[in-house]
GUROVO-559810 format. One line per field, with one value per residue (C-alpha): residue in one letter; x, y, z; chain; residue number from 0. Coordinates in steps of 0.05 Angstrom, whole numbers. Last residue first. Example, Ala and Ser with C-alpha at 12.3 -4.5 7.8 and 13.67 -1.06 7.14 Angstrom:
% GUROVO-559810
residu	(S, A)
u	(273, 246)
v	(-21, -90)
w	(143, 156)
chaine	(A, A)
num	(1, 0)
% end
This chain:
% GUROVO-559810
residu	(X, X, X, X, X, X, X, X, X, X, X, X, X, X, X, X, X, X, X, X, X, X, X, X, X, X, X, X, X, X, X, X, X, X, X, X, X, X, X, X, X, X, X, X, X, X, X, X, X, X, X, X, X, X, X, X, X, X, X, X, X, X, X, X, X, X, X, X, X, X, X, X, X, X, X, X, X, X, X, X, X, X, X, X, X, X, X, X, X, X, X, X, X, X, X, X, X, X, X, X, X, X, X, X, X, X, X, X, X, X, X, X, X, X, X, X, X, X, X, X, X, X, X, X, X, X, X, X, X, X, X, X, X, X, X, X, X, X, X, X, X, X, X, X, X, X, X, X, X, X, X, X, X, X, X, X, X, X, X, X, X, X, X, X, X, X, X, X, X, X, X, X, X, X, X, X, X, X, X, X, X, X, X, X, X, X, X, X, X, X, X, X, X, X, X, X)
u	(-383, -413, -437, -370, -341, -394, -385, -308, -327, -364, -311, -264, -313, -321, -243, -240, -296, -260, -198, -133, -77, -61, 16, 1, -57, -14, 35, -17, -46, 18, 26, -44, -21, 2, -65, -90, -57, -69, -8, -18, 11, -34, -24, 34, 29, 60, 68, 102, 132, 115, 138, 147, 67, 52, 109, 58, -5, 35, 57, -13, -31, 25, -4, -76, -57, -18, 52, 116, 156, 206, 238, 260, 304, 295, 340, 411, 396, 382, 346, 326, 323, 287, 215, 205, 144, 185, 250, 210, 182, 250, 284, 227, 230, 306, 290, 343, 369, 299, 267, 330, 321, 256, 217, 186, 147, 148, 95, 99, 29, 27, -11, -27, -86, -153, -176, -170, -226, -202, -226, -198, -187, -160, -125, -145, -122, -185, -222, -283, -252, -261, -343, -330, -287, -344, -404, -364, -357, -423, -450, -401, -419, -369, -307, -247, -182, -150, -83, -66, -19, 25, 38, 96, 146, 117, 136, 92, 99, 68, 3, -25, -91, -117, -190, -219, -289, -338, -393, -414, -389, -325, -305, -308, -278, -216, -212, -203, -158, -117, -117, -91, -27, -23, 21, -21, -65, -78, -127, -129, -192, -181, -245, -273, -339, -405, -465, -519)
v	(-169, -148, -83, -64, -78, -35, 20, 21, 20, 75, 114, 103, 127, 185, 194, 195, 242, 284, 290, 251, 303, 352, 353, 316, 365, 421, 393, 383, 454, 486, 445, 465, 539, 551, 516, 574, 561, 483, 447, 396, 339, 316, 237, 227, 228, 176, 186, 135, 132, 203, 199, 269, 285, 261, 308, 374, 337, 308, 377, 407, 347, 372, 432, 427, 369, 429, 429, 399, 365, 309, 282, 211, 199, 144, 92, 112, 125, 185, 198, 260, 311, 370, 401, 468, 477, 522, 480, 421, 454, 475, 415, 389, 439, 428, 356, 308, 298, 301, 253, 208, 204, 179, 207, 179, 235, 243, 282, 313, 343, 411, 440, 512, 507, 545, 570, 490, 480, 454, 399, 385, 320, 315, 268, 200, 140, 126, 131, 178, 229, 199, 200, 275, 288, 247, 287, 356, 323, 307, 374, 410, 375, 318, 307, 275, 289, 249, 287, 238, 263, 218, 232, 191, 251, 317, 354, 302, 240, 219, 186, 216, 197, 221, 223, 180, 158, 168, 110, 122, 59, 62, 127, 102, 33, 80, 108, 34, 9, 64, 58, -10, -11, 51, 118, 159, 211, 281, 274, 327, 329, 367, 383, 383, 410, 370, 421, 433)
w	(871, 809, 836, 867, 799, 758, 816, 790, 720, 728, 761, 706, 661, 689, 695, 621, 608, 659, 608, 612, 628, 584, 552, 483, 473, 489, 440, 380, 394, 382, 322, 297, 303, 233, 205, 163, 101, 104, 75, 11, -18, -69, -95, -139, -223, -267, -339, -395, -467, -493, -563, -599, -601, -538, -502, -504, -484, -421, -407, -399, -356, -305, -303, -297, -240, -204, -207, -193, -250, -263, -325, -339, -402, -451, -495, -472, -406, -364, -299, -263, -313, -293, -312, -301, -360, -401, -394, -414, -476, -498, -491, -535, -584, -599, -630, -638, -575, -536, -589, -581, -505, -519, -463, -389, -358, -276, -242, -170, -146, -106, -58, -21, 14, 32, -36, -61, -9, 60, 105, 172, 213, 290, 334, 299, 334, 368, 305, 328, 288, 223, 235, 248, 185, 138, 170, 142, 78, 75, 82, 42, -21, -54, -95, -54, -48, 17, 60, 114, 167, 210, 286, 318, 328, 306, 239, 202, 180, 111, 77, 11, -18, -85, -119, -65, -84, -37, -34, 41, 61, 21, 52, 120, 102, 71, 148, 170, 124, 137, 210, 201, 238, 280, 269, 310, 265, 233, 176, 121, 71, 12, -16, -88, -105, -111, -118, -55)
chaine	(A, A, A, A, A, A, A, A, A, A, A, A, A, A, A, A, A, A, A, A, A, A, A, A, A, A, A, A, A, A, A, A, A, A, A, A, A, A, A, A, A, A, A, A, A, A, A, A, A, A, A, A, A, A, A, A, A, A, A, A, A, A, A, A, A, A, A, A, A, A, A, A, A, A, A, A, A, A, A, A, A, A, A, A, A, A, A, A, A, A, A, A, A, A, A, A, A, A, A, A, A, A, A, A, A, A, A, A, A, A, A, A, A, A, A, A, A, A, A, A, A, A, A, A, A, A, A, A, A, A, A, A, A, A, A, A, A, A, A, A, A, A, A, A, A, A, A, A, A, A, A, A, A, A, A, A, A, A, A, A, A, A, A, A, A, A, A, A, A, A, A, A, A, A, A, A, A, A, A, A, A, A, A, A, A, A, A, A, A, A, A, A, A, A, A, A)
num	(195, 194, 193, 192, 191, 190, 189, 188, 187, 186, 185, 184, 183, 182, 181, 180, 179, 178, 177, 176, 175, 174, 173, 172, 171, 170, 169, 168, 167, 166, 165, 164, 163, 162, 161, 160, 159, 158, 157, 156, 155, 154, 153, 152, 151, 150, 149, 148, 147, 146, 145, 144, 143, 142, 141, 140, 139, 138, 137, 136, 135, 134, 133, 132, 131, 130, 129, 128, 127, 126, 125, 124, 123, 122, 121, 120, 119, 118, 117, 116, 115, 114, 113, 112, 111, 110, 109, 108, 107, 106, 105, 104, 103, 102, 101, 100, 99, 98, 97, 96, 95, 94, 93, 92, 91, 90, 89, 88, 87, 86, 85, 84, 83, 82, 81, 80, 79, 78, 77, 76, 75, 74, 73, 72, 71, 70, 69, 68, 67, 66, 65, 64, 63, 62, 61, 60, 59, 58, 57, 56, 55, 54, 53, 52, 51, 50, 49, 48, 47, 46, 45, 44, 43, 42, 41, 40, 39, 38, 37, 36, 35, 34, 33, 32, 31, 30, 29, 28, 27, 26, 25, 24, 23, 22, 21, 20, 19, 18, 17, 16, 15, 14, 13, 12, 11, 10, 9, 8, 7, 6, 5, 4, 3, 2, 1, 0)
% end
């Protein structure tokens, strides 16, 4: 089975140390994380991890099951590029003189949908969003004109078929503890009787 790019989306409670424990799950399996983003969701107290990896589907399935074993994890999904809508933010620092003197640079920036976010005497910072290929192409286009610095954010993604997760999450919050929890309480009571 061939490796391909997957986006793993993990919904969690916001707890200290959880990021470290999730990262350990990847490192134990020797899986390199290409991109990692954490952010709040539309539900208070629930956070979302968006993790990009290159792996086989079987490995990713097992990985998601392992992540879901963490107490604070509500659900972990994995998706291919076709199943998500995603973007990355990129910032480009270019010499202000190069932009002022060369009309081509201004045209290039307009062509790629870039907008200025900071203008100084010595440099100007532009921002654009898009897929990795698009942001990489703008790097190549700007290099001949004195690209000073470049930085790209981690992927931000929305699952196309995830419209019901918000509702399922609300239902999950309303539910009483499951039978498994009650059974454990019952077992604990039995253990207390035996130890007396």
